[in-house]
N, C-alpha and C positions, 0 to 999 in steps of 0.2 A: 354655781349660775350659770347657763351659757346665755349670751350675751343679742340683743338683738342684729347684732353686726355678723354676728357667728349663725343663727337662725337663720339670714338674708343671705350669706355662703351656703346654709349646708340646702339651700332649697335653691341655690344656684348647680346645682352639685345635683341636687335628688331631677330635676329638668331637662340637665343636659345626659343620668345616666339613660332620660326614657328615651325613646325613640320614635315613635309616637307616630304609628308602628295603624292604619285599620286590617284589624282579621279580615282575614278574606281567599277562602278556600283554596288547599295546599293539597301537596299527598297523600300527606302524614303530618304531622304534630308527633313534639316530639319533649315532655319536661324532664327540665336537668334540674337530676339531684343534689333537695339541699336535706335545712333543719326543719322547713318551710312544707304544713302541706301542703298552704294553698294556692303553692304551685300547680299539683292535682288537682286541687277545687277543681281550679280554671285549664285544665286539660278536660278534666268533663266538661266545664261546662262549655270550651270552644266544640270539642266532641256535637255534646248533643247542640248543638246550635248549624252543624252541617261543616263545620270548617274542617273539618278533615275523617276521614273512610278510620284511620285507623293510631291507636298511639304509641308512641313509643318508649315508655321514663326510663333512665335509666341517672344509673349514680348507686355506691358500695356502700361505705361510710368512713366519716369522719370523726375525730377530734367533739369535736360540735355535733357529730349528729348518733353515737355510739349510743348512747345510755338511750338514749329516746324511741330512735330504730331500730334493733340489733337487729333484727335479719336484711337492713339493706334501706335504703334512700328507696330505689327502684322498689323496690317489697311491698315497700309500706306503701310509695304512691299506687302499685297497681293495687292491693289489698283495699285502699281509698276510691276508685275505682271502678274498683263492683260491689264496696257497700252503697256507692252513690246510680247502682243502676248502667254500667259502663260494661256488651256484655267480655266475657273470657275473654272469647277469639277476634276482641277485637284492640285486646290490646298485647305488648313486646314486652321483655326486660331485660333487661342492660343491668350484667348486678357491675359491676370490674370498675367504673369507671369514675377516677379519685379526682381531679378537675376536671375542667370547662375543653380544654380541647381535648381529652379520654373520654367525656361525653361526646362530642361529638364524631370527631375519628370511629369510636365501638359503635354509638350507632351505626351512622353509616355501616358497619360493617358489617351487622345482624340483618339491617334489610337488602344488605344484596345475597348475604344467607338464604334471606326470605322470598325471596327473591320479586321484588319488592321495586316497583318500577317508580323512583325517585325525580320532581322536575324539581319544587317548593315542599316547603317545611318548616312549617310555621312551629318556630322553636318558644315554647314558655321556662319561664325563669322567673327571680326575687326579684320585683318592679324598681330597684334600681345594678337588675343586671343586665336591663335586655340587652344594651349597645354593647359592654363586653357581649354574649351571646352572639351576638349578630359580628362584629372582628372575627372573630374566633369563630364560625360556622364562614361567612365567607371566603379565608385566607384558607381553611382545613379542605373549605368540599365548595370549590370550583367547576361550577356552572350549572348551579342546585339556585332557583328563586331562594332568599332567608326573608322567612318577617314576624319578626320582635312580638310578645306578648304576653302581657302577667297581670295578676289582679288588679281591677283596678280600685288604683288607690290613694288616695293625697296623704302629701310624709306623713301629715300630721294624722293621722291616720296606722301610720304606720308604723311610728313611734308607738304609742297605743297599743299598736297589735305585740314587740320587742317590752315595753314596759320601760327603754330605757335608751334614754338620749343623746345619750354621747356614748352609746354601742356602735349608733346606729349611723351616728356622724362617723363616730369608726372607719363604718363598716367604707360606706359614700366617699370620705377619701380613698383607704384601699384600693376600692373598685374603680377610683379614678388614677390612684399609683399605673395601675397597671394599663392599663387604656394608652397609658405616654412610654413605658418600656417596653412592655411584650414586642411592640413590632420588631421592632429593631436583633430580636431576640425568631424572630418568624412565629410567632407565637400567632397573630391575629395580623389582621392590616390594620395600616394605618389610617387616621378620622383627623379632618383636621377639630380641635376644642380652640372654644371662642376665649379671643384677653379675658375676658373677663371670670371664665371660666374657673382662668389660669386660676389669675390674683387669689380668687375664692377661695381654692385648695391650698395657696404658697399661706393665705394669714392659716385658711383651720390646721395646715401645721405648723407652722409657728406657735397659736395656740392648747394645740397637747394635742388634738385627734389622731391620735399613734397609731392607736395597736392591732394596726390592720398593718402599716405598710410592712412592704419586705424591704431588709438587712443586706447592704453587701459585707464583705467580708471584717471590712474592718467595726460593721456594728453600725453602721453609721444608715439611716433612710435612704431608698437607691429612687428616683423619680422628676426628681428637680426640674419642670421646668424650666429650659432655655429659651429666651427671643433673637 
């Protein structure tokens, strides 16, 4: 059972991970590969609303997507976009990226090679990855305005779509850990994390929601918050 306090803590993390950006027209929309085809759906919706003239889908495969997306995340996203009526001329595919940093770097390289002038980028991710995508792009793509977006879903709706509440909480905790430790490794910009979010994160860690945490060489979870 997940306690009332754990659900309250989970909602704090969920709300923090979302940037709250209002979608606005950008040079390009970039769909970050994952297990979730909803990212492609969100990208198509934004394209059809005139928020970007071009879509880039980026992503190879991972242990969690290999069976569902054997041709690669970006390729499956492109196929979904074409099914939904996006012309093939409006879609570019970057099939090599295996993490968020590579998503950004390889997409940037692809757009440069294609001669696309990018002053702003609409980054589409899973709802709980908005802040991570934003922080990574701000570090690796300076000078470009970054707008984060995802499928408009509540936490309850997302849990229902995944079908495993504990896994969702584990993913939210893991995503917060990366926001804490990746800036010092040069992977993203540092962002202020409110005290109540830190406290919720620590309680969830102590409660055993740890399957998505990165470990140090001694096998201990990294990223305990310091004040």
